[in-house]
N, C-alpha and C positions, 0 to 999 in steps of 0.2 A: 549343522547343521550347526555351520559356526552362533559361538553365544555372543550378543552386544555386550559393549563397553559400558565395564558401569560410569553412572553417571558416576564424578568427581573426578575421572583419571586426565590425562592430561589430552589427551585426543580427544574427551569428546566437550565443546562446547555448550554447553546447556543453552544459549538462550537461541544458534541458530538449530538445535535440535528440534528445540516447541517453534522454528518458524517454519521446517522442513512437517514435523509431524502438520504441521497447521495449514503449508500450502496441498500437499496432498493427502489429505484427509478425506474419507468420501464422509459424509453427514447427511441423513437421509430425516426429514421434516423442515420445522421451523427457523433451524440453523442451518439450514443446509445454504452457504453462503452464492451456490450456483443460481438458487432459484430466487437469492434478493431480487428487490428493484437494482438500477447502476445508479441511482444516487438516492440520495433520503426520503421519505416523505413528508416529515416536515420540518416543519422551521428550524426547531432547537437544533437536530442531525444534521441539518444544515449549515447553520452554523457552527456550531462543533468543528464540522468537516472545514469551513476557512475561516473561524482561527487558528486550529494546528495548522493549516498550510501558510499564513501568511505566518503566522511565528518562526514552524523552519523553512519559510521560506531560502534566509539569508544562507542553511545553509545544508544547502540541494536536501530540504522536506520532507529529515526527523528518518531519525533508526528504523527499521524491521520492528526491534522488540516493542520500541514508546509506540507505531505501528498499528499493531497486533494488539496493544495492553487497550490501547487510547479507541480500536474500532475492533477487536477482534476481526482480524482478516488481514491475508496476508500487503503486503505492497506493492504488488500489480495489483491488486483487487480496487485497493484504495485509491491509486496514483488514476487507472480508469474513471472510477463514480467519480472522483476529483474531475478529473479533464472535461467527462460528460456532464458536469454541475456547471461550469466554466463555462460551457457554450452556450449556456441559455440567459441570454445579456438580464434577463428576469430576475433571474437564481443569485443575480451579481451585480444587483441595484446600487450595493453600497459601497463596492471599490474601484479604484478610479482605472481605466482602461491598462495600464501599465501594471498596475500590481494585476489582474489579470492574463495580462502575455506575456510577465515575468513566469508567474504559478503557470500556465502551461506549459512554458521551456520547462519548467524543472519537474514537468507531470512526462512531457516528449522522453524527457535525459533518467529518469528515473524508472520509467517505464520501456526503454531501451537499453537499458541497463539488468531490467530484470532477464531480455530476451538473451541475456549477454549470460546472466551468472543462471542460466536452468536448462544449460550445451548449448545454446545455440553458438556457433562460432561466433569470433570474432571474421571481417575483413586482414588480410592477410595472416590468417595463426594459422 
């Protein structure tokens, strides 16, 4: 059995390590993200998701660490939920059509990026 590198060593980056642990963790019970609804079930959470998405839209949607801290889920889960939320016009009545479309583009891009980052090969590689 090989020893794991210690935190603080030059080869371990804490945010990436935390993200990897969260993305691969198998949690049983109320905190299990697989059993959570695809979109927030209360207006406060919906508003938090939309505000975060609009704030970070010009920068590609926010980084993985910010998403994990704000929502407790990996980016793929967050962007999947956001995409589902944006597909419902009743949930996005406060946003104009251009903003919704721009947010959907960010979601698509990040979900595609997530697919590549977990080992799915890019075309031409």
